[in-house]
C-alpha positions in Angstrom: -13.8 -0.2 11.6 -15.8 1.5 8.9 -17.1 -0.1 5.8 -14.8 2.0 3.6 -11.7 0.8 5.6 -12.8 -2.8 5.4 -13.2 -2.5 1.6 -9.7 -0.9 1.3 -8.2 -3.7 3.4 -9.9 -6.4 1.3 -8.6 -4.8 -1.9 -5.1 -4.4 -0.5 -5.0 -8.1 0.3 -6.5 -9.0 -3.1 -3.9 -7.0 -4.9 -1.1 -8.6 -2.8 -2.3 -12.1 -3.9 -2.6 -10.9 -7.5 1.0 -9.6 -7.4 2.2 -12.9 -6.1 0.5 -14.8 -8.9 1.9 -12.5 -11.5 5.4 -12.4 -10.0 5.4 -8.7 -9.3 5.9 -8.8 -5.5 9.1 -6.8 -5.6 7.6 -3.9 -7.5 4.6 -3.8 -5.1 6.7 -3.9 -2.0 9.0 -1.2 -3.4 6.1 1.1 -4.2 4.6 0.6 -0.8 7.8 1.4 1.0 8.4 4.5 -1.2 4.8 5.7 -0.6 5.2 5.3 3.2 8.5 7.2 3.1 7.0 10.0 1.0 4.1 10.3 3.4 6.4 10.6 6.4 8.5 13.2 4.6 5.4 15.3 3.6 4.0 15.1 7.2 7.3 16.5 8.5 7.3 19.3 5.9 3.7 20.4 6.6 3.6 20.0 10.3 
């Protein structure tokens, strides 16, 4: 695992904790799901 991927992982967890504290978990989960779906769609289009 590279340094860059470790840093991204740490920040993702940090932002998850922050979202829980601020009560914005639903928004964060929704955006993450939408982002993954968009990525899959784009992969299929440009394959």
